[in-house]
C-alpha atoms as one frame of an Amber mdcrd trajectory, in Angstrom:
protein
 -54.638 -25.251 -15.757 -51.518 -24.551 -18.411 -50.537 -20.695 -19.071 -52.230
 -19.515 -22.604 -50.688 -20.168 -25.825 -49.996 -16.895 -26.763 -47.772 -16.328
 -23.586 -45.274 -19.698 -24.414 -43.804 -17.691 -27.574 -42.529 -14.622 -26.169
 -39.198 -14.663 -29.046 -41.466 -15.620 -32.357 -43.634 -12.344 -31.334 -40.696
 -10.126 -30.857 -38.578 -11.127 -34.109 -42.594 -10.425 -35.874 -42.524  -7.542
 -34.764 -38.809  -5.877 -34.892 -38.715  -7.712 -38.503 -41.578  -5.650 -39.677
 -40.583  -2.508 -37.728 -37.054  -2.977 -39.882 -36.368   0.577 -42.621 -37.383
  -1.282 -44.971 -38.733  -4.395 -43.479 -37.342  -7.122 -43.453 -38.967 -10.044
 -44.939 -38.630 -13.354 -43.234 -36.406 -14.348 -46.551 -33.213 -11.912 -46.082
 -33.880 -12.240 -42.138 -32.993 -15.932 -43.153 -30.063 -14.983 -44.931 -28.819
 -12.493 -43.000 -28.332 -14.712 -40.222 -26.498 -17.796 -42.609 -24.320 -14.842
 -42.880 -23.464 -14.832 -39.460 -22.931 -18.741 -39.297 -26.565 -19.716 -37.992
 -28.651 -21.860 -40.552 -32.513 -21.444 -40.136 -34.218 -21.082 -43.530 -37.833
 -18.841 -44.400 -39.830 -21.602 -43.435 -37.981 -22.469 -40.174 -38.597 -17.913
 -39.305 -41.973 -18.482 -40.343 -42.606 -21.182 -37.714 -40.510 -19.481 -34.935
 -43.113 -16.715 -35.830 -45.790 -18.329 -35.321 -44.326 -20.705 -31.751 -43.585
 -23.736 -33.700 -40.735 -24.039 -33.460 -38.467 -23.297 -30.396 -35.216 -20.816
 -30.613 -31.984 -21.593 -29.064 -29.655 -19.339 -26.723 -27.382 -18.691 -30.235
 -30.168 -17.914 -32.657 -31.947 -15.984 -29.874 -28.534 -13.867 -29.755 -28.613
 -13.527 -33.475 -31.421 -12.594 -34.346 -31.082  -9.955 -31.471 -28.274  -9.133
 -33.426 -29.829  -9.030 -36.939 -32.878  -7.289 -35.588 -30.337  -5.082 -33.599
 -32.962  -5.600 -30.996 -31.819  -6.589 -27.549 -31.350 -10.134 -25.589 -33.741
  -9.161 -22.928 -36.240  -7.189 -25.274 -36.814 -10.849 -27.153 -36.844 -12.677
 -24.554 -39.573 -10.072 -23.306 -37.475  -8.377 -20.407 -37.938  -5.090 -21.683
 -40.016  -3.079 -23.226
């Protein structure tokens, strides 16, 4: 038996949590815009797909997401609580 699906998308769940914890909360569209300003193109639909596990993220995207969301890469990857 394989790994349960919910365990396969650590980054997506954490992106959603970090986005919601911003003061004020950051919309998917606003996150997309902040990423674009750093040269990382992920549209709002792409952010939604990341959060729901339908799109994986590359290493440079993880780094940019961490910077924009003000969290560590280790936290996004589930290596730190």
